C-alpha angles and dihedrals in degrees: 000000000000092000092049092052092048100047096039090051094050090044091053090062088074098036099098096119095044099098145116118223114212110150086317133022114273102199125197085219091066091048091052092048095050095044093047094044089054089052093047089053090052102044105026138048109259115234136194134209111227092203092050091051089053093048093046090047092055092046089051092046093051088047093054088048089052089055090052090050092050099243097109140026132226098247093054091046098047096044093054095039094050092047094050093045098049097045095043089047091053095049092046092054093041093055093041096049110028097071117222130122122261088246091054093051094046092047091050090049090049091052090051089050090053090053093046091049091050090054090047092055092047090053089048091052091046093053090045095049103032104029096026089226131126106227116179114243113259100142109188094351129098095233136020090239091054089048092052092049091054098047104035093086089057090048090057092043094054092046089056089047097040090127090064115096106275093004096113092048091050091049093052094045093053092042093051090048091054091049090050091052087071088212119154089208091054090053091050089049091053090050090052089049090054089050090053097049097097110084093219113040096217123148097261096049092047095058097081098043089046092051091047090050093050092046092047092049091049093049090049092051092050104036107027109067097190091056097043092048091052094049093045094046093046094050093044095046092049094048095047096035084222116121097181094105098036123119117238095263094049091044093054092051101042098040092053090045091055090047091050091049090057091050090048093050090054096043110017097164103045105008126221093309134269110308094011101113095089090052092050089046092058091051098044109031099081092056093060114098115249100015091109088071093066098064111183090008094062092105093048110159092350090138095063102018088238089262134054091220092052090047094049090048090051099042105029105022122195090342091060096044090049090048093052098045094036089055092050093049097042096050099038108122125210101186115113110266092016090059092056089054092046092052093045090054092044088063087057092051091047091055092042093053091050098046140024114018102202109137098216113029113157097266103038104087093038087064095038095053093038090052090053095045091047088064096046095034090211094170129045135174134200089247111046100193111250093359093057097040 
């Protein structure tokens, strides 16, 4: 039972694309969560986090207030609130009850990421040789950017453990798969990983990573057209507040940022309410210059605001921004192996805040709860993965 819970939970982190669409998306991830939660309730004592109850209570209260103010509706609020609560509740009880160390869990996740990356590269080679087509690596994920977000922490982890047998190979396989994803977000994640390599982030040890980051960014701007176009269009569209010449990627980002800024102006403290961004989008989007040029794509990424940070700013205001960055600061760990895990997960949060604002994708609460437990080290085992070997 314990092994099933562990391996199915880790597998679900990479299960984004395993779904059936019939009116709505029926995701394998949801099935795994509900089955596993049922098993946890039967075989283990159910536990609750008092701080989580308080935070969820505040989010619900602000959401009900937003309905009263007319910026939100009940169905949007409840669908998001119930999803967040159930999935966060599952992962909290999973980590509290199914006893392995933080290092064990992260090492297991990193091994899964290595396997998923290998499959992604094999698919890439197959398309190149058989179909004579260059298809960016995304493995079991829906988009290359989502794939990079899910495996970047493992890439950093294996680099820091490259002296372990097989560690260097695993690092290179994951790194190559990220490069072959041709994702701008993946490249930015790699650059952040380089920045986080020094154990102590003092001035001297930051010079080389910073120079590498600047050089890499400059090379990307000059020699990777897709990257340079996105950067230029995004900057130009933001400065001019005219989206008529933006590419789709820049349009999705900047249009949702403008919508979020309107929501923030109206409700700076608590935002428009959980789930309200798409409602605000419908009201605001037609007033933004240049959106009429995008026809059926005018509502691109309106459901998730294209970025977790933009969505939090829009729906939860300063309260949400403080909640996110307060969490990252409070649970950051500086102690040896725990610091490696904290920094690896920080790369995930960096990518998540920049791109894809869904509140409960398959991997999110695995990283959120693991980040928190890494600080408190609530569970230990006699063999601590790499540390105990």
